[in-house]
N, C-alpha and C positions, 0 to 999 in steps of 0.2 A: 848574533843570537847567543844567549847564555847556554851552557851545557845543561842537559836534562837534570842532573843532580842539583845544580845551582838553582834552577827554576823551582824544583820541588821544595828545596830547603827554604827559599824565599816565600813561596806560597804558604807553607806551613807556618812560617813566622807571622804572616798576615792573618791567616784564617784559623790557626790551631790545627793540630794533627787530626782531630776528630772530624774536621770539615773538609778534608781533602783525601781522595783515594785514587788509586790507579784505575784507569778506565778498563772496563771489560768489553766482551763482545757485544753485549746488549746496548752499549753506549755509542755504537757506530752510527754515523749520520750518512744515509744513502751510500753505504759502502766505504766511507772514509772513517778511519779508526783514530779517535783522539788518544792522548797519553794520560790525561788526568781529568777528574771530575771534581769541581769545587762546589760546595754547598754553604755559602756564607750565612751567618746568623742574622745579619741586618744589611741595610743598603750601604753603610759605611765600609763594612768588610768587603762587600761586593765591589764597590768603587776602588778600594785598595788593591784587590786581586786583579781587577781589570787594568789598572794603571801599571801594575807590575808586569802583566802579560804584554801590554803595549810597549813598554820599555825594552822587554826582552825580545820583541819581534815575533811572538808566537800568536797564532790565530785563535780567536775565541768564538765559540758558538753558544749563544744564550739558550737556555732550555727551561721550560715550565713543566707542564704535564706530559710533554713529549708526544702529544696527540697529533701534531702537525709538523713534527721535526723533519719529515721527509718531503714536505712541500717545497716547491721551487727546485733550483738546480743543486746538485751535490756541491758542497763547499770545495774550493780549491785546496784549502788546508783547514785542519781542525785539531789543534794540539790540546786545547782546553775547553771542556764543557763547563759553563758557568750557570749553575742552577739557581732558580729562585724558589725552590720548594719550601724553604724555611721562612721566606718573606710572605707569610700567609695570613696576616692579620687584617681585620677591618678596623682601620685607624679611627674613623669617626663617621657615624651615621647621623647627619643633621636632618632628622626626619621632618622637622617643621619647615625646613628650607628645601626639602626634596633633593638633597645631595648626599653623596657618600664618598669617603676617601678610603681606598682599599689598596693593600700591597699587591704587587704583581703576581705573587705565588698563590694567592687565594683562588680556589676553584670557583667557577661560575655558580655551581650548585650551592656551595656553602654561602656565597654572597646572597643569592636569591632567598635562601631560607631565612637568613637574618633580616633581610628587607621585608619579607612577608609578615614578620611579626608586627610590623607597623602598617600593614596593608599596602606596601609599596613593592616596586620591582625595577630592575634595570630592564627596560623594554627591548630585550635582545635575546634571541634564541639561537645560540651557537651549537656547534657539534660537540658531542661528548661532554656535556656540562658537569658530569661528576668528576672528570679528570682535567678538563681544559682549564687553564689558568687565565687570569685577567691579562697578564702580560702577553701570553701567547695569542689570545684572540685579537688583541689590539695589533700585535705585530703582523698577523696574517690578514687582518681586516675581514675576519669571518662575519657572515651575516645570514639570517634566515628570513622566514616569511614576514616577521614583524617589521622588517625594514620598510615595507610599503607605507605603513602608518607613522612610524616613529623615526625613520631615517636610519642611516648607518651609524657605526661607532663614532665616526668623525662628527656626527651631529649630537651624539650623547656625551662625549667626553668634553669636559670643561677645564681640566687641568692635568698635568703630568709631571713626574720627576723621573729623570733618566740619569744613569751613570755614563759619562762620556769616556772615551778611551784614555784620556789623560788623567782620569780619576776625579774629575769635577762632577758633583751632583748638581745638575741644572734643572730648574723648574720653570714652568710657564702656566699661567692661568691658575685658578683655584687659590690655594694658600701658598704664596711664593716664598721660596728659600733664596734662590738666585735666578734671575732672569737671563736668558740668552737673547740679547738684543737682535731684532730683525727676523726672528724665526717664530712661527706659531708651532711650538713643539708638539702640542697634543695632536694636531692634524698631520704634522710632518712625520712623526714616528708611527702613526697608525697606518698599517699596510706596508711599512718599510722593511719587513722581514728581519728585524734586528740588525740592520746594517749601519745604523747611525748611532745607536746607543742602546744600553740595556735598561728597559723600563723597570723601575723599582716600585712606583705607586702611581695611582691615577685617581682623578676626581670625576664623578659622573653626575649628570642630572637624572632624576628618577621620575617615575610615573606611578599613579595609583594602580593597584590591582583592579581588574574589572569585576563588577558585581556578578555578572553572568556572561556566558559566552556560548555561541552555537555555530556549528559548521554545516554548510550545505555543499553538496556535490552534484555534478551533472556530467553526462557523457553525450557526445554528438558523433556523427558519422565520419567527419573529415576535419582536417586541419584548418581550412578557411573558415568553417563554422565556429570553431573554437576561437580563432582570432577575432571574429566578429563579435562574439559574446564577451570576450575579455575586454575589448575596447569599449563596448557598450557599457559594461559595468564601471569601467574606469571613468567614462565620460558622464556617468549618471550622478545623482545626488545621494547615492547610497553611502553610508558611513562605514564601509567595510575596513577591517583591520588588516586582513591578508587576503591574497588572491594568487593561487598557483595553478599551474598546468602540469599534469603527470602523463607520461606516455612511455611505452616500451615496444620493442620489436614485436610486430604482429598483433598489437593491441590498439583499441580505440583511445584517443586522448580523453582524459578526464580533467575537470576543473573543480577546484575547491575554493569556497568563500568563507571567511571567518568574520563574524560580527561579535562585538563586545559592547554590551549596553545593559539597561534594565530589562526586565521581562516585557514590559510594554514596548520598549524600544525594539527589542528583538522581533516581536510580533509584527511591528510596522515594517521593519527591514525585510523580513521574510516575504511579506505581501508585495512589497515593491520589487524584490528580486524576481519573484514568480511572474509578475506582470511584465517586467522588462525582458525576460527570457522567452516568453511566449510558449511555444510548443515543447521546448526542452524540458525533459523530466528532471525536476529538482528534488533531491532526497536529503534528509538529515544524515550527517556522517559523524563518526566518532572523532573525538579530539586527536586520537592517535594518528589520523591522516596527516597531521602536521609534522610527524616524524618521518615522512616519506624521504626527505633529503638525507636524514641519518641512515635510513634503511639501505640506501645505495651503497653504503660502506660496510654493511654488516656481513657480507659474504666474501671475505678476502680470499683471492686466489692468485696464482702466478700468471694468470692470463687476463687480469683485469687492469684497466687504466681509468683513473678518475681525473676529471677536468672541470674547471670552472669556466663557464661561458658568460660573455657580456655581449648583449645584442640590443638592438632597438626594440622597444615594446611592440612595434608594428611588424616585426620580423619573426615572431614566434612560429607562425604557420610555415614560413619559408625554412626555418631551422628544422622543424619536424620533418618536412619534406626532404630536406638534405640528408637527414639521418636515415630515413626510409630508403633512399637511393644508396646511401653508403652501406647499409646493412645488406642490401641485395648484391651490390657489386663487389664488396670486400668480404662478405660472409662474416660480418661483425654483429654480435648481439649488443643491443644498447638499451639503456634506461635513462630517462631524464626527468628532472623536476625543475621547472623554471618559474620564477616569480613574474608577476605582471609588469614589474619595473624593468625586466630584461636581464636579470641575473639568474643563471641556471647552474645546476650541478649535473654532470653527465658521467655515466658509467659505460665503458666500452669493454667488451670481452671478445678476445680472439687470440691467435698466436702472435708473438711479439712482432714479427715482420708485418703482419696484417695491421696490427695496431699502429705501428709507425706510419704506414702508408695512409691509414684512415685519418690519423691526426693531421697529417700534412694536407690531405684533401679537404677536410672539414675546416681547418684553420684558414686555408686559402679562400674558400667560399665565404667564410664569415668576415674575413678582413675586407673582401671586396664589397661587403654591405655595411662596413663601418663597425663591425663587431670584433671580438677577440676571443681566443681560446688559450687558457693557461693550464698546463698539466700540473696536477697536484700530487698524484701518486701513480707510479708505473712499475712494471716488472724490472728487476735489476738489469736485464739485458738491454733496457732502453734508457739507462742512466745517461747515455751519450746525447740523448735528445734534449734540445733546449726547451725548458719548461715554458718560456714566455713568448716565443715567436718574435716577429719583427719589433724592434724597439721603436717607440714613437719619437717625434721631434724633441720631446721633453727630456730625453735621456742625457743630453749634454748638461742640462740644468741639474738633473739628479746627480750626475757625476761631480759637478761642482760643489753641491751640498755635501756629498759624501767626503770629498777631499777636505772641506772646511771642518767637518766634525770628526772625521776619522782619517787623517792624512796618511797614516801608516797601513791602512787597509787591514786593521786588526779584526774587525767584527764581520763574521759570516762572509768572507771573501768569495765572490763569484756566484752567490746564491740568487741574486736579484736580477732584475731586468738589465739587459745589456752587459751582463757579467759583473755588475756592481757587487 
């Protein structure tokens, strides 16, 4: 490894002095303090800085809006933060073709505002849209309620350009600069937590903005009834856009349904919904109810842990029952928002020792039913806890891909599944 002074000198030569600074306390990543923060002007500068770091043997943590920088495990090393904050342009909005090419540092909110001028949207509702960047949401594979209708980011992305650790700018799909044979890069880097390459731009398929939208909510007395209603809606001919279940310690579970259509279409959908649910009391709700997932994060405390749950859609009731038992036995307060497809966001509040035991208990129960629990954010006392749990049989394949694209383990070492 080069001396720190040599690394700094070489980085300034590639980036310019104005694009490199010494890292401060606010740049720490889950308690790991980097030495430098680089903010390249374009993807070529970014690739050059990454190549230099790779050759010098220093670890690089890519960063966008820093909204999810503490998700996953703390990195084993983090000498350089490589920021995409200046790669924030919308390269091309081919509105007639319903596609957009956008740089990784562009915020989700900025992108949506531009697309809305042509009556279009990226059909994706991520957390912190005013700060979260395209590269960040892709790397963490964030997704909200719209995933039910439009799919995940892997379904919406059609092209990507990434900087590989050796300095190569590799593209796949969309408008190709250089292909990496054998890899579907857009799907590969989505959800890889920046361990394979640094996303510099992406190409997405778009959808029209809805003419009108309306939300309905209903509450029932127990988890099995909620499960029955959710499955009935999913199995019906209703054209709903989103369907979620909300619940918290000591509260009855509530369900929200979103319809997007014409006025006549909404009237017909409402009539079918009421007929399907029978005696359940269905009431119109505010659109703000779809911020329930975001609201789980809005009260940060030193005793809160946030987790992402993946479960079978038929196991929503069982998961709610597990949480009720957990709350009683471990004295843990909990709140959950779970989509009908089985992706949920969970907030647990308790003392660190109780949180650790609660996560272990809940993870074991979920894994026995084919589910999973990934810790996204936790108190610093719990940084020792593995965020991912048991690695699946696919971890050997993931390690092989990691070794192929990042043989020196330069990018985000240790943050992903299985210590990748």
